[in-house]
N, C-alpha and C positions, 0 to 999 in steps of 0.2 A: 673540481679533481673529481675522475669517474674511478667508480669501484671494478675493478679486471675484471672481477667475477660475475656482476650483474650487469653493467653499464647503466648504474645508477648514480648520479649525481651524489659524494659523498654530504655537499652540503642540503641537500634536500632529505635525504634522510637522517641528518641532526636536526633540522628543522620539525621534520615530521616526530623527531623524538620528546623533542621540545614542546610541542604543537599537543602534543599526547599528553606529556606529562603537565601543562597546564589544563587540559578538557581533565584529567585526573580529579586533580586539584577542586576544581570546580563541582563534580559531582559528586564527591566526599563531604561538600559542604554544602550540599543544593537542600535548604530547607524551603516546605510548600507554604510554611509561611509566610515566608519574605517573598513570593513571587505576587506581582501586579495582578489586580481580581481580573484585568480581561484575561492574561494567559490562565491562570485557575479555571477561568469559565470555557474557555476553548479545548483548553485539556478533558473539562469535562464532558464535552460534546465529541471530540474526536473518541473518547473512548468509547461513550453510547453507540456511537458508530460501528466502534469497529466490534462490540459486543453483538449488535442487533445483526450487522452484517456477517460474522462467524456463523450465529443461528441459522440464518438464512441459507448458508453454503452448507453446514450440517444436515440441512434437510434433504439437499441431493440423494439421488441414489445413489450416485457413484461414489457419496462419502458415507454412507451409510455402510457400502461393502466395504469402503477402505477400513472403517473403522473393526467390521466383522473382521477384515483377513489381518488385519493389526493383530486382533487377540491381546490387548494391552490389559495388562493387571490390574485389580481394584487399586486405587492410591487416593491421594488427598485432592487432587486436582480438576476441575471438571471440564469435560468435554462439552462445552458451551452449545447446548440444543442437543444434544445428544443421548440424554436420556440417562448418564453415568459420570461417575470420576474415576479418572485411572491414577496412574506414576505422572511424577513431575514431567519427564521429558516425553512421553507418549502424550499427552494433555498439549504441552509447548509446541509438538511437529504436528499433531493433526487439527488444533484449532487452528495453526496457522494456513493450513493445506485449506480447510474450510473456509478460511478468512478472504484468499485470494482469488476461490473457486466461481464467483460468479463475476468478477471484476468490478465490484460494486466498494472495495477498499477505499479508504479517503487516502490523498496524496498531495504529493508537494511540488512545483513545477520547479522551484529554484534547488531543489535536491534532486529533480529529475528521477524521482519515485516516490516510493511507498515507505516514508520512517517509520509510520507506527506499526505497521503491519510485521515489518523485520525483527521489532524485539515485544511487542504488549502482549502476545501470548504466552513468550517464556516468563516475563515480568509476573504476569498474571498467576501464570502456573505456581513458580517460587514463592508470591507471596499467600496462596492458599496453601501451600504446603507449611510456613512458617507460620500463618496466621499469625501475616504483619500489619501492624497499624497501618491507618486509612492514610494517615500523611506519610509516612513511607512508602507506601504502595504508591500513592501518587508524584512522591519527589523521585521516584523510580521511572514511571511510566515518563514524564516529563524529561528525564537525564536517559532515557532510552530514545526519547525521539528527536530533544536536540542535539545530540551528540551524533545520530544516524544522517539526520539533514548537513551536519558540516561534513562528515564525509560525503556525502552524497555531495555538494558543492564544489569540494575540495578535489575528487576524482571525475576525470577525463575519459572514459572506456573509452575501449578502441571501438571503430565501425562494426556490426554488427553484435558487439557484447549485450546481452540483457543485462539491466542493473538489479537485477532479485536475486536476493544471496553475495552479494557481494558489499560494495560498500555500508550496510545497515547493518552485517554482523557485527562491529564494532559499537553501534547503538544497543543492540540486544545486551552485547554485555556490560556497558555501562549501566544498564538499568539492572542488571543481577547485582553487579558488583554495590551499587547503592543499595539493595535490598539487603547485602548480607554485610553492611556495616562496613563495605573494607575502607582502609584511609586511604589518603592520594594516592599515595606510591602506587599500593597493592591494587587499586583503582586505575588506572595506568595501564600498570600490567595489565591487566584485562583485557583494558579497551585495545591494546596492542595485540594482544594474542586473539583476541575476535577478528582486528584487521589483516591476519596471519592465514584467516580459516576462511577467502572468498570461495565462491561458484562462480565458476569461467561459462556463463552456460549462454549460448545463440540466440539470438532474439528471433531466428526462424524457428526455436522451436514453439513457439507462441503461436506463429502466423499458421504453423503446419496445422499445429493444433496437438501439441502434446504433453502432455499433463503430466511430465518433467518439471515443468515451466512452474505448475505449481508446487511443486517438491523443494525447490529451491529455498523459498519459505520457509518450511520446516526446517530446512537444513540449517539456515540463519539462524534461528531461533534455537534450536540446539546447541547448537554453534555456538551461541553466546552464553547459555547457558555453562558448558564446558570449559570456555574461557574466563568465566568468573571463579569457577571452583578452583581452575587450578590455579588464578590469584590466590585466592583464600588459602590455599595449600602452599604458598609461599614459592611455588616451579614456574611462575610465571614471571616476566621481563619486557620491560619496554626499552626496544630497539630501533625504534622507528619503523618496523616494518613493513605499517603501510607504503612507505614512500616503494619497498620491492614489489609488495602482490598488487596492489591498486594503481601504481606508477607505473613500475618497470614490465611487470609481467600484462597487466590488465589495460594499461593504457599511461594516462599522464596523472600525476598526484601535484595540486597547490597547496603546499602545507599551511598557509597564511590564511587559505578558507578556516582550518578547524576552529581558529580562534576569534576570526574577526567579529567583532562586537556581541564579545562572550556577555553573557550577563544582564546583555542591553536588547539585542534584538534577538525574538522568540519567533524561530521558525514556524513553532507550533501553529503561531496565530495567522501563515501565514499558507493555509494549506487550500485542497477544497475537496468539497465534499461531490458524489455521484450521482445524479439520477437517472443515468443510463448503466443498464449491465452489460457496458462493454471499455473496449481499452480508451482511457484519456482524451487521448490523441485524435478519436473519431467525435467526440461530443460536441464541438464547437458545429461540425459539420450536421450534426442529429440534429444542434437545437435548431439551425437556421433550417434546416425541412420543416422541423416541427412548425418556424413561425412561418413557412409558404404552404402548409398544408390547407391554412384555411382559404387562400386565393386558388385553390387549383383543384381538378376531380385526377386523384391519381392514375387511376386508368390511360387518361388523354398523355401521360407523361412519357414523349420519346426520347429524349437525352439529358442525361444529371451531368452538370460538371463541377468538379469538388475541386476548388484551391486551398492548397492548404500550406505551413511551413513545412519546410526539409526534412523536419522528425517526422512527422506525420506520412507523409507521402508515399512511406512506402506502405502503407496500410490499404494496398491497392487494391486486391484480389477481389473476384465476386465468384471465388469459386472456395465453400468450404465440406468437411466433412463432419465438422464435431462443433459442439457446442463452443470450445475455444477459439477454433480458427475462425468460427464467426465472430466471436468478440471482437477480433484482431480486425475487421473487415467494413473499412470504410461504405465499401457499396451496402453490404448489410446491414448499416448501423442505419444508413440513409435510407433505406429502402424499408425497414422496420418502421421507421420513424413515420416515412410520408404513409404507408400503409396502416398501421397501429397507432398512430397517434403516442405512442411512447417505443421505446427501447427496456423493456422491464426483463426481470428475469426470466419468464415467460417466450420471450422474444427469441430464445439460444434453447428453448426445449427441442427434443426430437421432431417431435410433429409439426411442428411453426419451421422448423428448418427445412423440410422436407417440403414445403408448400410451392407449387410453380411459380403462383404469381408475386412470391417473395423474391426468390432466385431471378425471377424475370426481370423485374423492376432493377434488382442488384446487376444485373449485367450490363444494364442502362446507364449503369454509373461511372464516370471517368475521373479519378483523382490525378492530379497534377501538381509539383510543389511551383510555389510564385517564390520570385525574389521577394517582392514587397512584403508580404507575410514574415517571409523567413526572417528579416530584417527587425520585426516587432519581437524574436524572443528576448531574452526570455520573460518578459514582462506580463507579455500577449502569447498566445498559441489560438493564434485567430485561424480563420476558414472563411470563404467564400464561396457560397453554392448559387450554381446559374442553373435554373430549370428551364428544358426548351419543351413547349409543348407540340400536341401534333398537329396546331396549326401554322406554326414557327413562332408563336409569343415567346419572349425569353423574360422570365422574372429571377431576381436577385435579392439576395439575403447575404449578410454578413455578420458574424460572429467573432467579437476580440479574444475570446476568451469564454470556457466549458460554462455554463448557468452552474452557481456552485461552487464557483473559485473564489476565495476573499475578495479577490478584486473585482467578480462581477457577479452581483445578483445573487448575495452567498448566501448558506441555507441556515435557518435557526433550527433550534430545537423541536418547534413545532414541525417544519418542514421534514427533518430527521425522521421524528415519529412517523409523523404520518404516510411516510413512504416504506418504513419498515410494518405497519399496521397492513396497507395496501399488497407489499410481497410477502406477508406472512401470515396467510388468514390462520385464524384459531391460536395465532400467538400472541394472544393480547396480553396475558398477565404476564409473560416472558419477557416481552419487550417493554411492561410498565414497570417492571420490577431492575431491569438493566437501566432504565432513563432515574429511577431512585438513586443505585448502587453509583453512578458515575456521578449523578449530584452530588450528593450526600459522603461521598468515596472521603476526603481529608478530613471528616471527624469522623469517621467512623472507628471506635477502638479495634476493633480486629475486625479481618476482610475474609477470614478462611469459609465460616458458613454462610455467608452471604453469596460470596463467589460458586460456593457449590449450591446454592440455591439457582445458579444461574444452566445449572446440568438440565433441569426438563424439557424433554421435548416438547414443541407446543401442543402436541397430541397426549401427552402424557406416556407415551412410550416410547421405548428404545429406536431410538434412530440411527 
C-alpha cells in the first residue's frame, strides 16, 4: 500500500518506526561497561582522532575567521584547539565544521560517510555542559556512532546527493538522548526527530569548493541537539519519518538495516582513519602513487591513468580554485603524492595549490571507472594506477582499500598520534591531553574540566 500524499510505502514507514523504536530501546540501555573490550578500544581511538583532527582544522585561517565572525558567548563547551569555551550549540557547530575542514576525519565505508563527525561534537559539547560522567559520555558517543552508521547503511541517497548532514543526524540525536538519560520511548522519538531534519546537499558543492559542504556537519550536530531536547520536552514523536525524508525525498531506505546485528555487530570497529588530507575516494590512488614513487622520477611522468570504482570516478577534475575543491580531486591527490611523498594538510594550502608543477602533473592524470573494481564494493574501495614515463615505460600499482582502513593496514594509536604531531607543530601538549582523555574516558568521574582543557590553542593563544 502507498501513502497517496508521499508515495512512500506504508509498510516501509511502519518498519522504519519499529526499527527506530528498537534503536531507542538499545540506546537507552547502552552501558559502556557491557561493551566488548575491542569495541571500547576502537571507540577511544576514534575519539582521539576526532579531537586531534578538530584541533588541526581549528588552526586554519578560515576557521579562525569563522570563530571570530560567529562571536559566540562564553560557555561551558570547549572550542577544541580554539583557545576558549563557548555555548553548547556554538561549540557543537564550530567544532564539527573544523573537524571536517581538512578531510581528515574518520569514516566508514559501510555507512558510506562519516558517522563520528555527524554526532561527536554535539555529544562532547553537551557532556561538557552537564559535566557528565566518563561512562555516560562514552556510551553516548558509541550510541551516536552506531545509530548514525546504521542509518547510513539503510539510506541509499539519490545520485548527486552528498552524505554530510542527512542520515547521520539520527546518530547525533541518539547520542544526545543517551547523555540526557532519556527512556526508550523518548530516545526513539529523538532519533526519529533527527531523521526528520536532513540536509539535502549536492555533491558538486564539494567538488566546486563550496564550504557550505562543511557547514552541513555543523547543522547535523545542531539538529541532533535540538531533536534530543524536543524529546526531553515530550514533544517529539516516533512516526517512522526516516522512510519519508531519507527514503521518499532523498532516495530509498531499507529499514532492516537499522537493527541488523544490533548489539552484535559494532560498526565503530569497521571504519577507517586517514593519512591523506583528501576525500577517501582519492586515497587508494594516492597510496598506489606513493608506492610507485620509489621507482620513478616524477619529472619523467608523461601520463597517469587512474582506474577506480564508480563511486570515486567523479572526482576526475584536474582544476581547483581552493582547498576544498583540491581535496575532492584525484588528480590533485595523485600529483601531490608523486611530487611531495604525502598528501598532508599543507598540500592544499594556498601557496602549494598555485604551484605550476603540481597543476601541470595533475593535468596529466586521467580518471576512469572500471567495472571490475566497482564489483568489489562495498568491502573494498580499490584503485589501479598506471604511470607512463617519457620513454613509453608503464608501471602499474593497485590498492584494494585506503591505508588506514580496518581491513587494510589499519592505523593504531601510535600511528594516529604520530600523524597528529607531524601535522600540528607546537601542539604536543594538546595532542597528549587528547590522547589521555580518550584513553581514560570510561573511568573519568566527570568530563567537564578535562574537555575544557582541550580548548587551548597549540601556541597558547586564541585561534
